[in-house]
N, C-alpha and C positions, 0 to 999 in steps of 0.2 A: 362208509364211515359217516357218522352224524356229527355235525358241528354243535357248538354250544354258544350260548349268548350270556353276556353278563351286563347288568345294569347297576349303576351306582349314582348316588346323589351327593352333591357337595354338602358338607356340614357347615358351610359358610357362604356368604353372598359373594358373587364376582363383582368387579368394579372396573371402571374405565375413567381416567382423568385426561381430558383433552390437553394438548400441549400449550394452549393459551391460558390455562388456569394457574392460579397462584402457586400451588405446590411445585409445578414444573418450572415456572418462571423464576421462582426463588432459587431452585437448584441450579438453573442455568447461570444465574448471577454468582452464586457461591462457587460453583465449579470454575467459572471464569476467573474469579479473584484468586483461587488457589492454583490456577494453572493446570487444572485437570480436565482432560477431554471428556465431554458428556455424551452418553449414549442412552437415549430413551428407548426402552424395549418393552414389549408386552411379555408378561410372565404368565405362568400357568399354575403356580403353586398357591398355597395358603399362607397369608401374612397377617400380622396384626392389622395392616391396612385394609384387609377385606372387611373385618368387623367394624373398624372406625368409619370407613366409607359407608357401610351399611347403616350406621347411626347418624349419617349426615356430616361427618367430620372428614372433609376432603383431604386426602394425603396420599403419598406414594411410598413404595418400598425402595430402599437404597442398598446397593451392594457395598460392602466395606473392604473389599480386597482379599477376602478369604478364598480358599480353593478346597476342593474335596469336601464341600459342605455336606453335613449329615452322614458322614462315613467315618470309619476309624482313621482315615487319612486327612481329616479336616485340619487346616493350618491357617494361621493368620500371622503374617510377618509383623514384627514390632513396629517398623516404619509405617506400615499400613494402619496399624492400630492408632498410632500417634496422629496420622493424617485424618483418620476418622474422627478423632476428638476435635481437631481443628475444624473439620467440616461441620460438626454439630454446633460448635461455637458460632460459626458464621451463619448457619441456618437460624439460630436463635436471634442473632443481631438483625438479619434480613427480615425475619418474620415480625420482629418488633417494629420495624420501619414501615411495614405495609399498612 
């Protein structure tokens, strides 16, 4: 039996933001204020952050508490949505202070 090969190219640039850079430092302060444990992880998907970093705007992607993303079972709890709004407010305040 013969095998087959498949090649694909990303339609967007990859990016990496070191942990000592402002986007991650800001998130560490915001999460600390809100009492949310922070977990910095490498992702493998396409985000708006791919394009923005490609244009020189350093940023990261944030999970907002949803589960089952991009499926018919995707769900976001109301409390997580409210906390996401609080998180965005604090990101704006912290960013303005930098």
